[in-house]
N, C-alpha and C positions, 0 to 999 in steps of 0.2 A: 329372275327373282333372287337366286342365290347370290348374285353379284351385288345386289342392293344391301343384303345383310352383311356382306363383307365390307362394303364401302362406307356404311354408316358410322362406325367407330373411328375411322381414319381422321376426320377433322378434330375430334377430341384428343386423339393420340398426338397429332401434330401440335395442337395448342399446349398440351402438357410438356412436350419436348422443348417447345420455344420458351415456355416459362422456366423450365429447369435450366436451360442454357443462359438465360438472362439473370438468374439468381446467383449472386456471388457465393463462392465456396467459403465456408467458415474455416479459414486456415488458422492454426494455433499461432498466437503472437510469440515473437522471440523474446527470450528473457532479457531484461535490462538490469544493469547494476545501479542502484540508488545509494547515495551516501548521505549521512547525516547523523544526528544524535537520536538515540532512543529516549524519548521524552514521554510525557503523559498529556492527555487531552486537556486537563485542567489548566496546565501552564501554557502549553503550545497554542491553545485556542483562546487564550486570555479570559478564562472563566474566573480565575482569581489572581491574574497577573496582568500588569499593564504593559509589560515589555516582552511578552512571549518567552519568558525565561523563568528560571526557578528562584530568582533572587528574592522576590516578595515572600514566598513560602519559607525560604531559608531564614529570612529575617523574622517571620511571624512564629515559626514553630521551633522551639528550642531543641527538639530531638532530631531535627533535620539539618544536616550540615553539608551535604554534597548534592549534586544534581541527581545521582542515582538514588539516594535516600529520599529525595523529594519526589521523584517519579514513582517510586514504590509506595511512599506514603499516600500520594494522591490517588493511586489506583486502589489501594486497600481501604483508605478512609474517606475519600472524597468522590468515589464513583467514577474515577477516570479510567481510561484505557491506554495501554502503551501504543505509541505512534512513532513514526519516523519524522523528525523535524530537520529541515534544511533551510536555514535562514527563516524567512516568513512563510515557507511552504510546509504544509503538514500533510502527511500521507497516512491514511488508516492502514492497518495490517489485518489481513484475513485471519491470521493466527497470532493475536497479540501476546498470548502467553509465551510463545517462543522468544519474544523480545525481552522478557523479564531478566534473564541473566545479564543482559547488556544494558540495563537501565542506566542512563546518564553517560553512556559511552558513545564514542564515534564508531559507526559501524558501516559495513557494506551489506545491503539487502539485495539479493538477486531474486527477481520474480517478474511478473507481468502486471502492468497498471491498468485497472479499469478506470478510464478517464471520466466516466459518468458518476461514479461513486468516490473517486479519488482513493481507491483501495488497491493495495498491492497484494497480489496472490503470491505469498512468500514461498520461494524454493529453498533459500538458505539465508542465514544471518551470521555474520562473522565480524569480529573486531576489525576496525579499519586502522591499520598502522600508517602513520604519516610517511610520505616518501622520504628517503634518506637525504640529508643535506650534505652537499659536497664541500669539503673544506680544502682550502688551498694551502 
């Protein structure tokens, strides 16, 4: 009788161990470096732009003269958020306020991408300097 009491939970324990072995471990993703311009959702997602650029807003708003001024204007006055834009690809940033000092600039963003939401968990943002050109 004692043996039956001991043997009863063994199938449940084995099932639990099998399930645990088949479940993939959630390993942290490696950081990736993303490059592009710190833009705003209004321009980058064509909310008031036909070309995914700041040109329409710069032409419409006399106080806006640069890409950075446009991005800041759209975030402050048009309900936009700072994003990383590379050509036609737009990445949301988990901490868009960290991008504000770099508005309109080419940057390197280091972080991990959540491909479901297209959001980068930002580890760092820095100005991206173009590679040096070699002169002969």
